[in-house]
N, C-alpha and C positions, 0 to 999 in steps of 0.2 A: 504493500500500500504506500502511496506517495505521502510524504510528510513535509510540511512547510517548516522553515527554520523556526525553532523555538516552540513548535507545536507537534502533537502526536495524533495519529488517527485512532479513534476508539469506536465502540459500538454506537455511540451517540454523536459521532462526528469529530471534527478537529477540536482539540482543546489544548491549552498550554501544557508544556511538559511537566510542570510541577503541580498540576492538578491531578486529582484521582477521579476514577469512575467507581462509584459505590452503589450497592443495592440499598434502597431506602430502609429495609428491615435490619440491615447491619449497623446503621448509624442513628436510627430514630426509634423512639418508643411509639407504637401504633395502638391507639385505643378506638375500637369500633363503637359507634353509638348504640344505645338501646333505649327505646321509648318507655317512659314510665306509664303507669296506669292512667287512663283518660280522666278518671274522676279526681286526679290530683292536680289538674291544670287550672290556672286562673289567670286573669289579666289585671289584677289589682295589687300585684307586688308581693304576694305571700310566697315565701320559699326562695328558690334560686331561679335565675333566668333560664328559660328553656328554648332550645333551637331544634326544630324537627328536621329541617333540611336547608337548602340554599335559598329558600324564598326570602329569608330575612337578611341575606348577605348585602353588604354595602360595597363600596369601592375597596375599602381596606378592612373594616370591621363591621360586624353585624349590627342590625337595629332590631332588638328583640321586642316581642309583643307579649308572649306568654311566660308564665312562671310555673314551677311544679314544686310541690311539697314533699315529693318522694323521688329525688334524683337517683338514677341507677348508674349512669356513666358521666364522668365529669371531664370537661376540657379545661385545663388550668389557664389562667391569664397568661398571655404571651405565646400560647401554643398555636400551631397552624391548624385551621379547620379546613377540611376538604370534603366536597360533595361526592358521595359514593353511590348515589342513585341519580338517574337521569334528571338534569344534565350532569354527567360525570366530569370531575376534574376542576370545577370552580373552587377557588380558595379564598379564605379570609384569615385575619389574625384575631384571636380572642382578646378583647380589650378588658375582659373580666372573666371570672369563673362562670362557665355555662354547663348546664345539663344538656347533653346532646342526644338526639333521637337517632333512629336507624338510618336516616338519610345522610348522616355525617360521620366522619372519623376525625380524631385529633392526632397531631404529629408533634413530637418533641425531639429535637436533635440531642443526642447524649453528650456530644462534645462539639457544639457548633452554634451558629447564630440562627435562631428560628426565623427571623425576618429575612435572612438570605434564603432559607428554604422556601419561604412563601414566594419570593420572586423567582426562584428557580422553577418551582412547580407552575407558576404562571407562564413562564417561558416554554416549559416542556409539556404543556397541557396535551399536545398531540400524542405524546408517548403514553400518557395516562389513559387517553381515550382508546388507544390500541389494546390496552390491558383489560378494557371493560368487556362485558359479555351480556347476553340477553337478546332474544329474538324480537321483543316488542319494546321494552324499556331497558336501556343500558344500565349496568351496575358494575361495581368493582368490589371484590372482597379483600380481606386482610392479606391473603396469600399473594394476590395480584399486586397489591400495594407494596408488599415487602420486597418483591423481586424487581420493582421499578428501579431503573438505573438513572442516577443523576450525577452531575459533576460536583466535585467538592474541592474548592480552592483552599489554600491555607487560611487559618482562622482570621488573621489580620485582614486578608483580602475579602473574606466573607462580610466582615463588619463594614469595610469601606464601600463595598457594592451596595449593601443594604442601606447605608446612610445616604448615598447618592440618590438611589431610586425612591427612598421614602421622602426625601426632600422635594423631589418633583411631584410625587403623588400628593403630598400635603399641600403643595401649591395648587394642584388641580382641585382638591377638596375645598380649599379656601375660595377659589374662583367660583365653584358651584354654590357655595354658601352666599357669596355676594350676589350671584345671579338670582337665586331663590328669594333672597331678601328684597332685591330690587323689583322682582316680579310681584311680590306681595305689596310693596309700596305702590306700584302702578295700579294694582287692583283696588287698593284703598283710595288712591287719588282719583281714579275713574268714578268710583261711587260718589265721592265728594263733588267732583267737578260737574257730573251730569245730574246732580241733585240740587246743588246750590249755586253752581257757576264758578267763575274764576275769582273766588274770594279766599282769603286765608281762613284757616279753621277758627281762629279766634273771633272772626267777624260774621260767622254764619247766622248768629241771632239777629243781625241787621238786615239779612236778606228777606224781603217780603215774598211769601209764596202765595200762589193762587190755585184754586181748584179748577182743573181743566177736564176735558173729556178723557184724558189719558192719565189723570192723577195730578198730584201737587207738582207745580213747576214754578221757577222764579217769575215774579209778576211781569217782568219786562220781556219774557220769552213768548214766542208764539207757537202755535201748533199747525203743522202742515202735513199733507199726505205725501208719502214717499214718492209716489209717481208724479207729483207736481214739480219736484225739484231734481229728479234723477231719471235718466233713461236706463231701463233694465233690459238686457238682450241676451239670448242664448247664443252659443258659438256655432261654428260650422260643422256639418257632418260630411262624411265622404265614404266612398266605396274603396275596396282594397286596391283596385287597379289605378286609383288616383294617387296612391302613395308614391313618394320618391325617396330621396336621401338628402343628406346635408349639402351635396354638391349641386343638385338640380331642383330641390324643392324649397317650399316656404315653411318655416318653423311654425308648428301649432302647439300652443300651450294646452296641456290637458291636466287631469287631476294629479298625477305623480309629480308634475313640475311645481305644484303649489306647496311650499314648505312653510315652516313656522316663521313668518315675518319676511320671507323673501321668495323669489322665483328662481328655481334652478334651471337656467337656460341650457345647461350641458348635461341634462339627465340622460341616463342610458335608455330611458323610455321615450325619448323624443320622437315625435311624428313630423314628417315632412310631406307636404302635398305639392304635386306638380301642377294642380289646377289653380286658377286665379282665386285669390282671396279678396272678397269684396271689402271695401273700406269699412263698412259697418260691422265687419267680423274681424277687424284688426284692433289691437290694443294700442293705447296711447299713454303718455305720462299722465299721472293722476287718476287713472282708472282704478277700480277695485274689482278683482276677480274673486268669484265665490265657487266653491265646490257645489254643484247642483244635483249630483246623483251619486249614490254610494251604497255599498252593501251594509254599511254601518251608519245608523242615524246620527251618531256623534260626529261623523265626518262632514255631514251636509251643513253648509253654511260657513265652513272654514274658509278664511279669506286672506287676501294679501293686497297691499297697496303698491301700485306701480310707480316706483321712484326713479328707476333708470331702465333704459332699453339698450341692448348691445347694437341693435340696428332696427330699421323700420320694416314694416310689412309683416310683422308677427301676428298670426291669427290665434284664435282660441276655440277649443272644441265644444261640441254641443252639450257635453255633460258639465260644462262650466258656464256660469253666466256672469255678465259684466254690469257693473254700475258705473254710470258716467254722469257727473253733475252737469245739468243743462241750464242752470240759472246762476246769476252772479251774486245771489244772496246766500250761497252755501260754499264754504271752503272744503275742497275735496278731502284734505287730510283730517279735518274735523269730523266729516261724515264717516271716514274710515274708523276713527276711534269710537264714535258713537255706535257704529255697526258691531262693535265688539263689547258694548256695554249691556247693562241689564234692560235697556229699552228694546233690544232685539232678541226675540226668542224664536229661533229658526225652526224648532220642532213643531211649532204651531202651523207651519206652512209646508209640512212634509207629508206625502202620501206614499204608501207602500204598493208597489206594482206586483203583478202575478209572478214575476221572475224573482221576487224577493228584494229588489232594489228599492231604496228610499229616494224618492224624487221630489225636488223642490217645486212648489206651485207659484210661478212668477206672477200670474194674474192676481192672486189673492194678496201676494206680498206687496204689490204696488199700492194697494189701498190702505196699508197701515199708516197710522198717524204717529209722528215723532215731534219732540220739542225742538225748537230752533232759537238759539240766542242771536243777538245782533252780531254782525260780522267781526267787530273788534274783539268781542268775547270768544267767538269761535276760534279766532287766531291765537288768543292767549291760551285757551285750553289745548289747542293743537301743539303749541310750542312747549308747554309744560310736559305733555305726554311724549313728545318727540325727544326731549332731553332725557327722559327716563329710558326710552327705548335705545337711545344711543349708548347709554351706560351699560345696558344689558348686552347690546351687540359687541361693545368693546370687550366685555368680560367673556362673552362666548368665543370671540376670536382668540383671546388669551388662552382659554381652555383648550381650544383646538390645537394651538401651537404647543402647549404643554403636553398634550396627549401624544402629539407627533414626536416631541423630544423624548418622552418616556419610552415610546415604542422603539426608537432608535437606540437609546441607551440600554434598554433591556437586552436587545440583541447583541450589541457590542460588548457589554459587560459579561453576559452569560456565556459568550463564546470566547472570551479572553482577548478579543481584538483591541479592547481598551483595558490596560492593566492599571490597577489602583492599589494604593496602600493606605491603611488607616493611620492618621497622624498619631504618633505616640505622645 
């Protein structure tokens, strides 16, 4: 077998010459989970936290829901938790003592760094899956786990690898917490802004409300029918022979292109039509696209605001509908935020067809009544919520970059292509 300088070929691939390949059972204590009696479970904190399987796994450590007063198998704080029933191979680190059910096992290195083992198993998950068995649901037993081969660097390097990877993962978790907190802030702000208008919380008692046909709204707001201020249109349909490709066709936006807060113009599900796309079936800046048909009722009404277009002439499919402001008394971005507030309940305008699909009823939707503030207040509301969205987007980009960095480092460190030492 060919060997690179400073590396040796092993059963699990090239690794540094000073690393070992060991069987998990030789270097770790393996404890298979066992579920306690069902009548000992509770959710009010009596006993010890209980994990049945990987359903409670987080990015690094679990988020438990249940407790048990009669634990049978304990995973000690700091041990590696591994899923031994479908899906096999997912791992977490116990941040406290847990009772573990039959869907999990706990691993403790006898003379090593458990955090390193966690990242090693994360990287070598494909080897764990090979050891699993079962015709319907995969599982892995203690014997399979014990014979699993993993690389084992010197203790000092294990510690250094674990420290680097945990630093990046902690940064990812921090970004996720910021994203979740900012989304919660946005939710609260939307309720406030679409109830009282663009006033600070301390001044809501100064806002005079009036009773309208749609409920209480600020006295200076009016009520309009959606169809009076917005054009609503379904997209284009086509036959198979009218499809082309990126080189000879026009891009058509369909449901898979509509993501959370943006359009994926480079989706692997892109459709291209060689036939002419009428102007009224093309999207423009400041349009709002909605999912108009889906097998899931929760998906219908999901929408996105068009803030940028890579080029002109992009169409939209018939299972998508478009809202386009047609009067100068409505700011499109304001309408987009309102369309995602409590004033819009899309389920009220959905009907289920014989094929099981949930379809949006545009004619009924056009007749709904919505509150409308003056233009300057619409702009203030849109600006406030746009600023919050920009914070969320910045953190999302940071999280994507950190995940990419983690993936690269995991590969480089676990194969020894990057060598590190823990500072003494």
